[in-house]
N, C-alpha and C positions, 0 to 999 in steps of 0.2 A: 604733311602732318600726321603725326599717329592719331588714331581717334582717341577718345576720352578713356582714360584708365588703361590703355594699351601700352605693353612693356616699350620702353626706348631703347631697348636691346634686344638682338635675336641672332640665333645661330644660323651661319651660313651652311646649306645643305651640302654644298660641295667642299669646303675646307674644314668644317665644323667649328671654325672660330668664332667667337661671340663678338658682336659689332654692333655698334649705334645704328639704328635702323636707317639713319641718314646715309648710311654706308650701304646700303643693302638696297635690293630690288626685290620687291614683293611680286609672286607668281599666282595666279588662280586658276581653276578649271571653270571653262564656259560651260553651257548646258549640254553641249556635246563631248565633253570630255577633252577639250583641246586646251594645251597650256598656255595662258595670256597673260602679258605682263600688266601690273596694276601700280603704275608710277606714282598714282595719288594715294595708294593704300586705303582706298574707300571700298572697293568691290566687295559683295559678301562672299562667304565661303571659308573655308580652310586656306590658308596662306602658306607657300613654300617661300623660304627667303635665300637670296644668293647674292655674294658679294657684287657690289656694283661696278664690274669690270668685265670688258668685253671677252676677254681670254676666257675668264671663269663662266660666264654666262654660256660659252661655246662648249665648254666641258660638260655643263649640266645638260645641255642638248645632247651631246654625243653619249652620255651615260643617263639618259631620261629615265630609265627603268628604274636604276638604282637611286638616283636623284628625285625626281618627281614622283615615280611609280610608290618609293617608299615613303616621300613626304606625304602625299596626298591618299595613301594606303588604298589606291586603287590604280586601274590602269589610267595612264595618262598619255595623251598623243601630242606629239610635238611636230608642228610643220618645220620643215629645212629652213634655217636662216633666221632661228629665233634671235640670235646676239645682233645680227643687222637690223630686223623689227626695232628692236629695243633703241639701238642707235638712232634710228631714225625717229622714232617717236621722241627721243629726247633732243633732238635737233630741232624738230617741229615745236616743241614745248619753248626752246629758247628763242626761236625766231618769233613766237609769238609773244613771249615777254618783252622781247625788244619793241615789237609793234605797239604795245601797250606802254612803255616808256616813252616812246614819241607821242602818243595821245595824252600821256600825262605832262607832255611839255619839259620833260627830262631829257630830250635826246635832240641834238642839232647834227645837221648833215652839212657837206660841203667844205671843203678845203678852207676857204676862208673864214667861215664861223666857226669852225672847230679850233683854228687859231686864236681868232678872238674869244672864244670860250676858255681855252688854256691860259690867256692873260687875264682873264677877268674875273672868271668865276671858279668854284669849286668843281673840278671835274674827277670823278671816280673811276672813269673806264675810258679807254679809246678803243674804238672799232676802226679796223682796217681790212678792208677786202682782201682775201688771201691772194687774188691777181691783183693787187695794188703795186704801183711802182715805188722802189726803195728810196726814190729821191724825197717824194711827199713824206715817206714814213720819217725818214732820218730829218726832215725839216721841223716835221711835228715833234719829233722826240727832242730836238735842241730847244724848241719853246717852253717844252714840259720841264727839261733841265735846268731851266733859266728861274723855275718855282720848285723850290726844293719839296714843298709840301705835296706839289704834284708828281713830281717824280719818284718819291718815296711811296705813294699810296693810289697810284693809277694802275689800274688792271687793264692789260693789253688783251685784245680780242682778235685774232686772225682765223676763225673758223670758218667762216662763210666766204662765198666768192661774190661778185658785184650783182648777179642775177638773183641771187637769194636776198641780198640787202634790198635790191630795187623791189622784189616782190613784197618783202616784209614789210618796208616802209612806205610802199605806194609812191616811191620815187623812181626818177630814171637816174642812172650813172652815179649810183652811190658808190663812194670808194672810200671815204674817211667819215668817221661820226664820233661826236663825242657824249658822253653820258654825263649830267649833272647829278649832282647830289639829290637823293630822293629814294623813296622806297621801292618805285617801280624800278629804277634802274638797278636797286641792289638785288631785287627779286630776279632781274635778266642775269646779272654777273654770277649771282648763286647758282642758276640753270647751267650757265656757261662752265663754271668750276666742277659742277657734276657731270657733265658731259666730258670735260678735259679727263676728270679721272677714270671715267669709264673706258674712253679711250687708250689710256694710259699715257697722256699728255701732261700730265700735272708737273711743274716745273719748266714747261717750255711756254707756249703761246698763250695760255690762259691765265698764267700768274703775274702777280704784281711785279713790274720791271720797268727799266726805262723805256719809254715807248719807242 
């Protein structure tokens, strides 16, 4: 969230397009003059804003003297792999938010429990491991389609493999999970949408669709 009285729009240092800060990533310099991402937009100092796209962050890294040097008005060092580091930070943030949704009682795992939730509760998101079998996904999609409000409003997430889900949720063999209506679930889904957009996947796995 922007700090109090902070503008809600900024200019991308690469494209020069003015965008909402929610569509940008803020970068700052650490004490050694190294460019670091400030995903929460809370670190002190001058910020340079770049469109939240992996490709555009890669351009900023390549043209670091022009983008970061000009933006910070001083020499700025960039370690190779900046876009990949931002991706990893965003992925970690999403997984942490998923863990918080479980702790808030807004996430259930296991095929049978997910199926029951789809029939009984308001499910705002379905999580399938990226290595999940298509048969289970199709069966849950059919259940969701049987409730019109679920099919039209359920966000599908297939960004994480089963090992990542196991680690984040403290469970073993997590393949399917359902997100129940609530603030913690929405926070997770918001971070998923940000990660989708950063990777250029919007309109694919992270969007609302038929499960």
